[in-house]
Steps between C-alpha positions, in 0.01 A plus 500: 500500500859598519756242596712581801864501412736298714250424777373151559238414747648260753282252679540501878675192639287259698595228740332248270774396265347169395227438244132529573434130447749409774322732744164353399632146543605580857170674577289216360706244690425684826129526418464133406701382803286714732184359342606139562604581857139598568342226286342216696533201270605157627613393151780756511778398738827678560493704180770750408462758224853495360449757229276673251582567138270744321529540125585837342144584398369414852247244377628185673673456835669164554501426873766246600432292810691249705372245747683395815615140485483256215171433330361259247373605156142440620552736795654756263197483272264535799692805621488665157125434486458659844704802393298531179188516718648807672604668173210746476529600865874556456436715193242698701757555776749622241241735349416641845858551619702581188446817302481342154280585203433134435538201724720224360374145470664288770650163402641273772788260439774330699834678517738308271805630688386350827425168333841495327675587829321218679607257227864613529488451877358152451782409259765637737349305788511179292865566411599570860321184616678292235849641575548343846385162366767513226773582752394209720530262203855618432422627148627849573860524624564723796720802439782577738524856622854456638685601187563417138476136394813290549613652830 
């Protein structure tokens, strides 16, 4: 075959400018969230699917969940067991709705960002509750807003 001189084949631009895995993550999050909206399981309370992270070779999809309100470690373990019981049905829903050659294995875990945010809020609440008590004891001097000190 003869090589064309000076002409390169240009790929047409698409509206999808982000990687395939990001699109798959969003699609799988919608599918999993829709599945749990329809699921009738008393063990699963106010569950939120906060994100999905699929690996590059599409073998494993980590599904991150969050639960409304605070929960104990025992309740967390019970919820993960309940979600694990739905794993095969979730994978079937993914296989039915997504056009993939192979269906990734679904692994449920709690969203670490939500847990860290809740811990930060708890610390800030403790600090704000302690601040008025310190001012009442006189440990923290009040600042004057009238002008520089000495006037």
